[in-house]
TORVEXKOL-685083 format. One record per residue (C-alpha): residue number from 1; chain; x, y, z. Coordinates in steps of 0.001 Angstrom, whole numbers, plus 500000, padded with zeros to 6 digits. Layout:
BEGIN
+-----+--------+--------+--------+--------+
: num : chaine :      u :      v :      w :
+-----+--------+--------+--------+--------+
: NUM :      A :      X :      Y :      Z :
...
+-----+--------+--------+--------+--------+
# end
This chain:
BEGIN
+-----+--------+--------+--------+--------+
: num : chaine :      u :      v :      w :
+-----+--------+--------+--------+--------+
:   1 :      A : 211557 : 373246 : 234054 :
:   2 :      A : 214100 : 375979 : 234657 :
:   3 :      A : 216030 : 377239 : 231633 :
:   4 :      A : 219737 : 377835 : 232105 :
:   5 :      A : 221136 : 380877 : 230324 :
:   6 :      A : 224567 : 379501 : 229563 :
:   7 :      A : 227590 : 381649 : 230158 :
:   8 :      A : 230922 : 380890 : 228479 :
:   9 :      A : 234227 : 382411 : 229623 :
:  10 :      A : 237404 : 381992 : 227531 :
:  11 :      A : 240970 : 382941 : 228358 :
:  12 :      A : 243334 : 383904 : 225496 :
:  13 :      A : 246871 : 382550 : 225906 :
:  14 :      A : 249394 : 385273 : 226623 :
:  15 :      A : 252090 : 386146 : 224128 :
:  16 :      A : 255021 : 383823 : 224770 :
:  17 :      A : 252981 : 380889 : 226030 :
:  18 :      A : 253864 : 377504 : 224597 :
:  19 :      A : 250976 : 376595 : 222308 :
:  20 :      A : 250150 : 373647 : 220055 :
:  21 :      A : 248833 : 373917 : 216497 :
:  22 :      A : 247502 : 370357 : 216096 :
:  23 :      A : 243878 : 371468 : 216605 :
:  24 :      A : 241857 : 374621 : 216085 :
:  25 :      A : 239028 : 374767 : 218579 :
:  26 :      A : 236051 : 377083 : 219060 :
:  27 :      A : 233292 : 377104 : 221663 :
:  28 :      A : 229881 : 378714 : 221983 :
:  29 :      A : 226697 : 378420 : 223863 :
:  30 :      A : 224046 : 376755 : 221676 :
:  31 :      A : 223500 : 378847 : 218530 :
:  32 :      A : 225577 : 381685 : 220056 :
:  33 :      A : 228720 : 383464 : 218929 :
:  34 :      A : 231857 : 381361 : 218466 :
:  35 :      A : 234869 : 382032 : 220688 :
:  36 :      A : 238380 : 380859 : 219812 :
:  37 :      A : 240121 : 378665 : 222411 :
:  38 :      A : 243853 : 378905 : 222888 :
:  39 :      A : 245479 : 375437 : 222593 :
:  40 :      A : 248391 : 374964 : 225008 :
:  41 :      A : 251164 : 372444 : 224434 :
:  42 :      A : 251341 : 369789 : 227162 :
:  43 :      A : 254054 : 367115 : 227208 :
:  44 :      A : 253017 : 363528 : 228093 :
:  45 :      A : 254619 : 360105 : 228743 :
:  46 :      A : 258108 : 359794 : 230234 :
:  47 :      A : 259095 : 356786 : 228126 :
:  48 :      A : 258608 : 358617 : 224837 :
:  49 :      A : 257819 : 362294 : 225468 :
:  50 :      A : 255268 : 363677 : 223026 :
:  51 :      A : 253348 : 366893 : 222554 :
:  52 :      A : 249642 : 366874 : 223195 :
:  53 :      A : 247092 : 369716 : 223218 :
:  54 :      A : 244978 : 371296 : 225941 :
:  55 :      A : 242141 : 373831 : 225858 :
:  56 :      A : 240309 : 375265 : 228837 :
:  57 :      A : 237306 : 377458 : 229430 :
:  58 :      A : 234453 : 377994 : 231889 :
:  59 :      A : 230733 : 377416 : 231460 :
:  60 :      A : 227569 : 376791 : 233488 :
:  61 :      A : 225462 : 374894 : 230984 :
:  62 :      A : 225364 : 373377 : 227505 :
:  63 :      A : 228044 : 374355 : 225015 :
:  64 :      A : 229077 : 373355 : 221462 :
:  65 :      A : 232668 : 372772 : 220377 :
:  66 :      A : 233936 : 373012 : 216792 :
:  67 :      A : 237256 : 371176 : 216376 :
:  68 :      A : 239493 : 371055 : 213308 :
:  69 :      A : 242515 : 368701 : 213107 :
:  70 :      A : 245007 : 370828 : 211152 :
:  71 :      A : 247044 : 368084 : 209542 :
:  72 :      A : 245833 : 364914 : 207881 :
:  73 :      A : 242391 : 363442 : 207808 :
:  74 :      A : 240084 : 362148 : 210541 :
:  75 :      A : 238718 : 358657 : 210134 :
:  76 :      A : 237429 : 358213 : 213683 :
:  77 :      A : 237318 : 360150 : 216976 :
:  78 :      A : 236732 : 358923 : 220524 :
:  79 :      A : 235849 : 360981 : 223582 :
:  80 :      A : 237011 : 359658 : 226941 :
:  81 :      A : 236241 : 358863 : 229685 :
:  82 :      A : 233771 : 356473 : 228059 :
:  83 :      A : 231498 : 356894 : 231089 :
:  84 :      A : 230766 : 360448 : 229916 :
:  85 :      A : 228693 : 358878 : 227163 :
:  86 :      A : 229846 : 361415 : 224511 :
:  87 :      A : 230437 : 360986 : 220803 :
:  88 :      A : 232135 : 363335 : 218429 :
:  89 :      A : 230330 : 363971 : 215151 :
:  90 :      A : 232560 : 364018 : 212015 :
:  91 :      A : 231470 : 366587 : 209439 :
:  92 :      A : 233668 : 367007 : 206386 :
:  93 :      A : 236953 : 368477 : 207694 :
:  94 :      A : 235910 : 369136 : 211306 :
:  95 :      A : 234450 : 367543 : 214439 :
:  96 :      A : 231533 : 368703 : 216544 :
:  97 :      A : 231046 : 368025 : 220232 :
:  98 :      A : 228168 : 368917 : 222521 :
:  99 :      A : 228670 : 369156 : 226296 :
: 100 :      A : 225904 : 369541 : 228839 :
: 101 :      A : 228166 : 371470 : 231206 :
: 102 :      A : 231560 : 371332 : 232913 :
: 103 :      A : 233614 : 368201 : 232169 :
: 104 :      A : 237172 : 366940 : 231800 :
: 105 :      A : 237686 : 365037 : 228526 :
: 106 :      A : 240183 : 363567 : 226120 :
: 107 :      A : 239432 : 363688 : 222382 :
: 108 :      A : 241520 : 361060 : 220520 :
: 109 :      A : 241688 : 360995 : 216718 :
: 110 :      A : 242287 : 357699 : 215017 :
: 111 :      A : 243360 : 356015 : 218231 :
: 112 :      A : 246178 : 358436 : 219076 :
: 113 :      A : 246303 : 358904 : 222866 :
: 114 :      A : 249586 : 360842 : 222828 :
: 115 :      A : 248808 : 363674 : 220421 :
: 116 :      A : 245282 : 364086 : 221733 :
: 117 :      A : 243240 : 367089 : 222667 :
: 118 :      A : 242459 : 367538 : 226367 :
: 119 :      A : 239239 : 369593 : 226906 :
: 120 :      A : 238730 : 371159 : 230315 :
: 121 :      A : 235317 : 372766 : 230696 :
: 122 :      A : 235461 : 374286 : 234188 :
: 123 :      A : 232549 : 375535 : 236242 :
: 124 :      A : 232191 : 379302 : 236411 :
: 125 :      A : 234406 : 380853 : 239052 :
: 126 :      A : 232776 : 382157 : 242234 :
: 127 :      A : 233888 : 385032 : 244416 :
: 128 :      A : 236641 : 386314 : 242133 :
: 129 :      A : 238769 : 388821 : 244097 :
: 130 :      A : 238115 : 392412 : 243124 :
: 131 :      A : 241303 : 394200 : 242180 :
: 132 :      A : 240035 : 397447 : 243742 :
: 133 :      A : 239562 : 395913 : 247186 :
: 134 :      A : 241848 : 396760 : 250083 :
: 135 :      A : 244425 : 394070 : 250766 :
: 136 :      A : 244707 : 392991 : 247091 :
: 137 :      A : 248243 : 393020 : 245713 :
: 138 :      A : 247913 : 393192 : 241927 :
: 139 :      A : 250862 : 391639 : 240050 :
: 140 :      A : 251319 : 392668 : 236442 :
: 141 :      A : 252962 : 390318 : 233934 :
: 142 :      A : 256328 : 390838 : 232401 :
: 143 :      A : 258210 : 391325 : 235664 :
: 144 :      A : 260091 : 389113 : 238100 :
: 145 :      A : 258294 : 388680 : 241429 :
: 146 :      A : 260452 : 388283 : 244519 :
: 147 :      A : 260126 : 386534 : 247880 :
: 148 :      A : 260513 : 389966 : 249525 :
: 149 :      A : 257105 : 390903 : 248186 :
: 150 :      A : 255432 : 388065 : 250096 :
: 151 :      A : 257462 : 388706 : 253250 :
: 152 :      A : 256249 : 392312 : 253193 :
: 153 :      A : 252707 : 391104 : 252757 :
: 154 :      A : 253065 : 388735 : 255712 :
: 155 :      A : 254369 : 391477 : 257996 :
: 156 :      A : 251509 : 393751 : 256941 :
: 157 :      A : 248866 : 391120 : 257672 :
: 158 :      A : 247451 : 389909 : 260941 :
: 159 :      A : 246005 : 386638 : 262197 :
: 160 :      A : 242501 : 387776 : 261245 :
: 161 :      A : 243319 : 389471 : 257894 :
: 162 :      A : 243353 : 387596 : 254594 :
: 163 :      A : 245541 : 389147 : 251951 :
: 164 :      A : 245148 : 388538 : 248215 :
: 165 :      A : 247919 : 388241 : 245691 :
: 166 :      A : 246372 : 388601 : 242222 :
: 167 :      A : 248334 : 387408 : 239197 :
: 168 :      A : 246937 : 389155 : 236135 :
: 169 :      A : 246771 : 387514 : 232708 :
: 170 :      A : 250221 : 387267 : 231089 :
: 171 :      A : 253567 : 385630 : 231663 :
: 172 :      A : 255001 : 385796 : 235229 :
: 173 :      A : 258453 : 384825 : 236475 :
: 174 :      A : 259845 : 384487 : 239993 :
: 175 :      A : 263300 : 385597 : 241105 :
: 176 :      A : 263530 : 382145 : 242655 :
: 177 :      A : 261886 : 379063 : 241225 :
: 178 :      A : 259213 : 379009 : 243929 :
: 179 :      A : 257642 : 381524 : 246281 :
: 180 :      A : 256774 : 380843 : 249929 :
: 181 :      A : 253231 : 381793 : 250811 :
: 182 :      A : 252460 : 383316 : 254233 :
: 183 :      A : 249428 : 382357 : 256355 :
: 184 :      A : 246060 : 383917 : 255703 :
: 185 :      A : 246735 : 384490 : 252023 :
: 186 :      A : 244813 : 383948 : 248824 :
: 187 :      A : 246912 : 383391 : 245722 :
: 188 :      A : 244661 : 384120 : 242747 :
: 189 :      A : 245953 : 383118 : 239319 :
: 190 :      A : 243653 : 384619 : 236685 :
: 191 :      A : 242727 : 382726 : 233551 :
: 192 :      A : 245320 : 383610 : 230908 :
: 193 :      A : 248101 : 383919 : 233483 :
: 194 :      A : 251109 : 381589 : 233071 :
: 195 :      A : 253497 : 381447 : 235994 :
: 196 :      A : 256967 : 380032 : 235526 :
: 197 :      A : 257342 : 378658 : 239018 :
: 198 :      A : 255602 : 377072 : 242019 :
: 199 :      A : 254526 : 377764 : 245583 :
: 200 :      A : 255589 : 376553 : 249011 :
: 201 :      A : 253212 : 376482 : 251970 :
: 202 :      A : 255552 : 375737 : 254894 :
: 203 :      A : 254302 : 375915 : 258516 :
: 204 :      A : 251357 : 378112 : 257541 :
: 205 :      A : 247584 : 377986 : 257788 :
: 206 :      A : 244533 : 379322 : 255944 :
: 207 :      A : 246026 : 379537 : 252445 :
: 208 :      A : 244053 : 379367 : 249196 :
: 209 :      A : 245698 : 378934 : 245750 :
: 210 :      A : 243086 : 379201 : 243037 :
: 211 :      A : 242101 : 380509 : 239634 :
: 212 :      A : 242141 : 379373 : 236052 :
: 213 :      A : 245796 : 380087 : 235343 :
: 214 :      A : 248752 : 377766 : 234635 :
: 215 :      A : 251905 : 376854 : 236508 :
: 216 :      A : 254371 : 376081 : 233679 :
: 217 :      A : 257502 : 374129 : 234762 :
: 218 :      A : 258751 : 372496 : 231558 :
: 219 :      A : 261807 : 374729 : 231477 :
: 220 :      A : 263006 : 373653 : 234933 :
: 221 :      A : 266005 : 371348 : 235085 :
: 222 :      A : 265075 : 367643 : 235225 :
: 223 :      A : 267374 : 367118 : 238204 :
: 224 :      A : 265573 : 369572 : 240479 :
: 225 :      A : 262911 : 368145 : 242779 :
: 226 :      A : 260598 : 371121 : 242407 :
: 227 :      A : 256895 : 370623 : 243025 :
: 228 :      A : 254024 : 372692 : 241715 :
: 229 :      A : 252748 : 373243 : 245244 :
: 230 :      A : 254625 : 371985 : 248299 :
: 231 :      A : 252609 : 371815 : 251555 :
: 232 :      A : 254637 : 371065 : 254705 :
: 233 :      A : 253566 : 371159 : 258398 :
: 234 :      A : 250546 : 373212 : 257332 :
: 235 :      A : 246840 : 373349 : 258056 :
: 236 :      A : 243764 : 374387 : 256151 :
: 237 :      A : 245211 : 374701 : 252655 :
: 238 :      A : 243076 : 374774 : 249496 :
: 239 :      A : 244077 : 374475 : 245823 :
: 240 :      A : 241400 : 374897 : 243166 :
: 241 :      A : 241046 : 375249 : 239396 :
: 242 :      A : 244639 : 375695 : 238201 :
: 243 :      A : 246643 : 373640 : 235665 :
: 244 :      A : 250169 : 372340 : 236065 :
: 245 :      A : 252412 : 371599 : 233050 :
: 246 :      A : 255405 : 369344 : 233479 :
: 247 :      A : 256590 : 369759 : 237064 :
: 248 :      A : 260036 : 368166 : 237620 :
: 249 :      A : 258769 : 366299 : 240708 :
: 250 :      A : 255329 : 365908 : 242256 :
: 251 :      A : 252536 : 368208 : 241191 :
: 252 :      A : 251420 : 368535 : 244857 :
: 253 :      A : 253381 : 367294 : 247869 :
: 254 :      A : 251535 : 367170 : 251191 :
: 255 :      A : 253837 : 366468 : 254176 :
: 256 :      A : 252662 : 366166 : 257810 :
: 257 :      A : 249720 : 368472 : 257187 :
: 258 :      A : 245964 : 368415 : 257846 :
: 259 :      A : 242716 : 369700 : 256424 :
: 260 :      A : 243795 : 369929 : 252795 :
: 261 :      A : 241316 : 370439 : 249976 :
: 262 :      A : 242285 : 369999 : 246310 :
: 263 :      A : 239587 : 370532 : 243654 :
: 264 :      A : 239515 : 370770 : 239891 :
: 265 :      A : 243253 : 370828 : 239302 :
: 266 :      A : 244725 : 369412 : 236125 :
: 267 :      A : 248289 : 368205 : 235572 :
: 268 :      A : 250629 : 366725 : 233001 :
: 269 :      A : 254067 : 365300 : 233807 :
: 270 :      A : 256930 : 363544 : 232033 :
: 271 :      A : 259844 : 363258 : 234526 :
: 272 :      A : 260969 : 360470 : 236800 :
: 273 :      A : 259126 : 360690 : 240149 :
: 274 :      A : 256666 : 363232 : 238681 :
: 275 :      A : 253730 : 361853 : 240646 :
: 276 :      A : 250462 : 363729 : 240775 :
: 277 :      A : 249404 : 364182 : 244409 :
: 278 :      A : 251545 : 362498 : 247089 :
: 279 :      A : 250959 : 362701 : 250820 :
: 280 :      A : 253031 : 361613 : 253815 :
: 281 :      A : 251838 : 361603 : 257413 :
: 282 :      A : 248688 : 363575 : 256714 :
: 283 :      A : 245062 : 363629 : 257870 :
: 284 :      A : 241798 : 364945 : 256455 :
: 285 :      A : 242743 : 365290 : 252818 :
: 286 :      A : 239945 : 365796 : 250284 :
: 287 :      A : 240679 : 365497 : 246547 :
: 288 :      A : 237723 : 366204 : 244266 :
: 289 :      A : 237251 : 366472 : 240500 :
: 290 :      A : 240939 : 366386 : 239524 :
: 291 :      A : 242489 : 365230 : 236200 :
: 292 :      A : 245970 : 363799 : 236686 :
: 293 :      A : 247981 : 362571 : 233711 :
: 294 :      A : 251311 : 361658 : 235143 :
: 295 :      A : 254538 : 359719 : 234461 :
: 296 :      A : 254534 : 358150 : 237881 :
: 297 :      A : 251777 : 357445 : 240433 :
: 298 :      A : 248731 : 359707 : 239997 :
: 299 :      A : 247833 : 359392 : 243693 :
: 300 :      A : 250198 : 358069 : 246360 :
: 301 :      A : 249188 : 357753 : 250056 :
: 302 :      A : 252040 : 357068 : 252444 :
: 303 :      A : 252808 : 357444 : 256156 :
: 304 :      A : 256240 : 358499 : 257472 :
: 305 :      A : 258850 : 359406 : 254857 :
: 306 :      A : 261975 : 361444 : 255370 :
: 307 :      A : 261296 : 364475 : 257519 :
: 308 :      A : 257537 : 363817 : 257647 :
: 309 :      A : 256592 : 361460 : 260474 :
: 310 :      A : 253259 : 360010 : 261533 :
: 311 :      A : 250156 : 358135 : 260529 :
: 312 :      A : 247920 : 359012 : 257566 :
: 313 :      A : 244120 : 358829 : 257861 :
: 314 :      A : 240845 : 360138 : 256528 :
: 315 :      A : 241692 : 360656 : 252848 :
: 316 :      A : 238965 : 361065 : 250238 :
: 317 :      A : 239483 : 360977 : 246490 :
: 318 :      A : 236328 : 361342 : 244379 :
: 319 :      A : 234929 : 362319 : 240958 :
: 320 :      A : 238347 : 362259 : 239376 :
: 321 :      A : 240230 : 361024 : 236293 :
: 322 :      A : 243539 : 359168 : 236771 :
: 323 :      A : 245817 : 358614 : 233747 :
: 324 :      A : 249094 : 356929 : 234561 :
: 325 :      A : 251296 : 356909 : 231512 :
: 326 :      A : 253757 : 355283 : 233874 :
: 327 :      A : 253223 : 353376 : 237200 :
: 328 :      A : 250048 : 353287 : 239331 :
: 329 :      A : 246907 : 355326 : 239046 :
: 330 :      A : 246523 : 354908 : 242865 :
: 331 :      A : 249092 : 353509 : 245314 :
: 332 :      A : 248839 : 353126 : 249068 :
: 333 :      A : 251198 : 352089 : 251819 :
: 334 :      A : 254825 : 351941 : 250571 :
: 335 :      A : 256547 : 354242 : 253067 :
: 336 :      A : 256408 : 354356 : 256876 :
: 337 :      A : 258399 : 354452 : 260101 :
: 338 :      A : 260725 : 351572 : 259414 :
: 339 :      A : 263056 : 352505 : 262303 :
: 340 :      A : 260225 : 352229 : 264832 :
: 341 :      A : 257053 : 350174 : 265042 :
: 342 :      A : 255600 : 351405 : 261791 :
: 343 :      A : 252593 : 353626 : 261091 :
: 344 :      A : 248888 : 353253 : 260388 :
: 345 :      A : 247310 : 354266 : 257121 :
: 346 :      A : 243537 : 354067 : 257492 :
: 347 :      A : 240108 : 355295 : 256501 :
: 348 :      A : 240861 : 355876 : 252833 :
: 349 :      A : 238074 : 356189 : 250212 :
: 350 :      A : 238411 : 356367 : 246415 :
: 351 :      A : 235016 : 356736 : 244761 :
: 352 :      A : 233555 : 357680 : 241381 :
: 353 :      A : 236883 : 357403 : 239548 :
: 354 :      A : 237741 : 356896 : 235855 :
: 355 :      A : 241076 : 355264 : 235197 :
: 356 :      A : 242248 : 355960 : 231609 :
: 357 :      A : 245691 : 354305 : 231614 :
: 358 :      A : 248097 : 352084 : 233571 :
: 359 :      A : 251405 : 351287 : 231847 :
: 360 :      A : 254254 : 349874 : 233909 :
: 361 :      A : 257061 : 347750 : 232434 :
: 362 :      A : 258128 : 346425 : 235873 :
: 363 :      A : 255746 : 343754 : 237252 :
: 364 :      A : 256615 : 344645 : 240840 :
: 365 :      A : 254815 : 348003 : 240278 :
: 366 :      A : 251663 : 346698 : 238706 :
: 367 :      A : 248192 : 347527 : 239929 :
: 368 :      A : 245658 : 350107 : 238866 :
: 369 :      A : 244557 : 350022 : 242492 :
: 370 :      A : 247542 : 349023 : 244578 :
: 371 :      A : 248097 : 348567 : 248308 :
: 372 :      A : 251765 : 347712 : 248891 :
: 373 :      A : 252423 : 347803 : 252639 :
: 374 :      A : 256088 : 348208 : 253574 :
: 375 :      A : 258135 : 349668 : 256476 :
: 376 :      A : 256102 : 347973 : 259275 :
: 377 :      A : 252963 : 349764 : 258033 :
: 378 :      A : 249425 : 348686 : 258882 :
: 379 :      A : 246961 : 349606 : 256107 :
: 380 :      A : 243342 : 349162 : 257071 :
: 381 :      A : 239762 : 350184 : 256310 :
: 382 :      A : 240137 : 351001 : 252633 :
: 383 :      A : 237186 : 351447 : 250233 :
: 384 :      A : 237293 : 351585 : 246448 :
: 385 :      A : 233846 : 352030 : 244937 :
: 386 :      A : 232158 : 353085 : 241678 :
: 387 :      A : 235383 : 352896 : 239640 :
: 388 :      A : 235514 : 352508 : 235889 :
: 389 :      A : 238773 : 351210 : 234414 :
: 390 :      A : 239246 : 351627 : 230675 :
: 391 :      A : 241610 : 349533 : 228485 :
: 392 :      A : 245182 : 349955 : 229664 :
: 393 :      A : 248464 : 348906 : 228162 :
: 394 :      A : 250429 : 347017 : 230766 :
: 395 :      A : 249741 : 346024 : 234378 :
: 396 :      A : 246941 : 344464 : 236395 :
: 397 :      A : 243744 : 345574 : 238057 :
: 398 :      A : 244435 : 345011 : 241799 :
: 399 :      A : 247622 : 344432 : 243747 :
: 400 :      A : 247318 : 343972 : 247512 :
: 401 :      A : 250548 : 342853 : 249150 :
: 402 :      A : 252480 : 343079 : 252408 :
: 403 :      A : 256010 : 343232 : 251072 :
: 404 :      A : 259562 : 344484 : 251332 :
: 405 :      A : 260681 : 346254 : 248180 :
: 406 :      A : 264466 : 346394 : 248410 :
: 407 :      A : 264544 : 349719 : 246546 :
: 408 :      A : 262219 : 351523 : 248970 :
: 409 :      A : 261647 : 349460 : 252123 :
: 410 :      A : 264291 : 348820 : 254796 :
: 411 :      A : 261619 : 346669 : 256511 :
: 412 :      A : 258559 : 344694 : 255309 :
: 413 :      A : 255059 : 345869 : 256036 :
: 414 :      A : 253024 : 344614 : 258981 :
: 415 :      A : 249369 : 344133 : 257979 :
: 416 :      A : 246683 : 344871 : 255392 :
: 417 :      A : 243050 : 344355 : 256462 :
: 418 :      A : 239485 : 345374 : 255759 :
: 419 :      A : 239692 : 346305 : 252077 :
: 420 :      A : 236511 : 346516 : 249933 :
: 421 :      A : 236397 : 346769 : 246173 :
: 422 :      A : 232813 : 347601 : 245253 :
: 423 :      A : 231080 : 348378 : 241923 :
: 424 :      A : 234214 : 348273 : 239769 :
: 425 :      A : 234156 : 347627 : 236085 :
: 426 :      A : 237041 : 346941 : 233684 :
: 427 :      A : 236707 : 346558 : 229920 :
: 428 :      A : 239909 : 345736 : 228076 :
: 429 :      A : 242320 : 343092 : 226839 :
: 430 :      A : 245096 : 343431 : 229441 :
: 431 :      A : 244080 : 340458 : 231556 :
: 432 :      A : 247087 : 339814 : 233795 :
: 433 :      A : 245677 : 338319 : 237013 :
: 434 :      A : 245554 : 340449 : 240141 :
: 435 :      A : 247512 : 339555 : 243276 :
: 436 :      A : 246869 : 339319 : 246989 :
: 437 :      A : 249753 : 338173 : 249157 :
: 438 :      A : 251106 : 338427 : 252684 :
: 439 :      A : 254773 : 338441 : 253679 :
: 440 :      A : 254967 : 335739 : 256368 :
: 441 :      A : 252795 : 334228 : 259122 :
: 442 :      A : 253034 : 337352 : 261237 :
: 443 :      A : 252551 : 339849 : 258354 :
: 444 :      A : 249262 : 338989 : 256720 :
: 445 :      A : 246531 : 340298 : 254427 :
: 446 :      A : 243047 : 339647 : 255752 :
: 447 :      A : 239442 : 340503 : 255039 :
: 448 :      A : 239470 : 341586 : 251390 :
: 449 :      A : 236114 : 341648 : 249602 :
: 450 :      A : 235126 : 342133 : 245975 :
: 451 :      A : 231493 : 343120 : 245426 :
: 452 :      A : 230049 : 343575 : 241967 :
: 453 :      A : 233449 : 343660 : 240276 :
: 454 :      A : 233144 : 343044 : 236537 :
: 455 :      A : 235808 : 342138 : 233983 :
: 456 :      A : 234542 : 342551 : 230435 :
: 457 :      A : 231002 : 342284 : 231621 :
: 458 :      A : 231497 : 339162 : 233678 :
: 459 :      A : 231952 : 338831 : 237495 :
: 460 :      A : 235520 : 338709 : 238687 :
: 461 :      A : 236581 : 335064 : 238771 :
: 462 :      A : 238654 : 334037 : 241792 :
: 463 :      A : 240247 : 331146 : 239908 :
: 464 :      A : 241091 : 333040 : 236703 :
: 465 :      A : 241359 : 336762 : 237522 :
: 466 :      A : 242932 : 336599 : 240979 :
: 467 :      A : 246012 : 334955 : 242407 :
: 468 :      A : 245729 : 334581 : 246209 :
: 469 :      A : 249154 : 333823 : 247561 :
: 470 :      A : 250393 : 332753 : 250974 :
: 471 :      A : 249580 : 334363 : 254346 :
: 472 :      A : 246120 : 335610 : 253242 :
: 473 :      A : 242894 : 335087 : 255160 :
: 474 :      A : 239251 : 335667 : 254319 :
: 475 :      A : 239027 : 336774 : 250692 :
: 476 :      A : 235462 : 336977 : 249372 :
: 477 :      A : 234720 : 337461 : 245712 :
: 478 :      A : 231228 : 338593 : 244715 :
: 479 :      A : 229860 : 337193 : 247964 :
: 480 :      A : 227343 : 339618 : 249347 :
: 481 :      A : 226346 : 337709 : 252477 :
+-----+--------+--------+--------+--------+
# end
């Protein structure tokens, strides 16, 4: 048996970063030296905005955490997702937690999900840019970075040259709220770097935005539709490792783009329409190992919307944690080409997902896993598998409807077909029945299957747990033939 010599990398918060004093946290490799972890303040839940805590570090093997709650006593502590199988030991005035390696977790003391501690143990970074290399533009903190800087870099580069912009640890500001990134560029945001701003990838290709730093957007006006990263008419874009705090609009917008990879990002949002990752008219999008705690849909998959026109296909979301303080954890199908014949949204897979919350006061927007086809859209060939849904406050498990939502859809959807829910487990007391419903005789839902779907340990019951409305054909529940 090979022994792993654990490495632990920590990133002190820069002076001026917005921190939270609810918890004091230390980390070490087993029996090693303790390292203090900076605890950042992250705002959560649009309906009643509260301050939670977040710590982040890197490791490649087992680590131990020592956690002190700085006010009050601790009667109980829960670590989620429950599927991680972790428990937190209470010892006098502190808590101890052992991790086998990189994980994304929520530690909740005495049932408080809104002043909790988020723990992000990242894998060790690979291929960190070397500041001494040619083509690396090193940006020191404490200065305002301008768009002219990137324009100069773009002119200096070529189609075969990759330039690197390296944000050192510290606080960074932009002259404008967001910087446009040229093609063939790596944006590297070092751990301990906090950037007040976002990035735009417009009509570019071969761009990487990565690191262990933070995009902090809490100070932006609530009325501005700024995104953490905006990807438009682009190809071969990658985002990895960074954390987003309170973007005024989506964390990541993907519009009419292809070959997009998003891995190990974390986000927290509290504004209206502050979805996690939304895509319109896109193809070949891979989302892996993300933690999205949002005050609107965590993941939204659409076709045409506004300036972005076309079908959406081949989207993969896997090994991720979705926490919708408001709206849907995952939503498919709302927007499309309502002025024409509609679009096709197809070949979508969500697998190995933990859903930690779904809270939506409006029944029309219920559904942990929702397919709401509007705007003449056809939504087909959708797979949800190996999904664990924890107790949630308000909503329902599944919502599959061809509909016309007057707020968003000038036209009803066209068709939903070939949807498989497989190996899905829900444990909780919010037992509103799920819905499957077509719009009329010409706009149906057909071929929906539920295989090994469990509600509180029992197979999904078609009569009790599911309402099958009109204009629906061929629904099979726990029928494996």
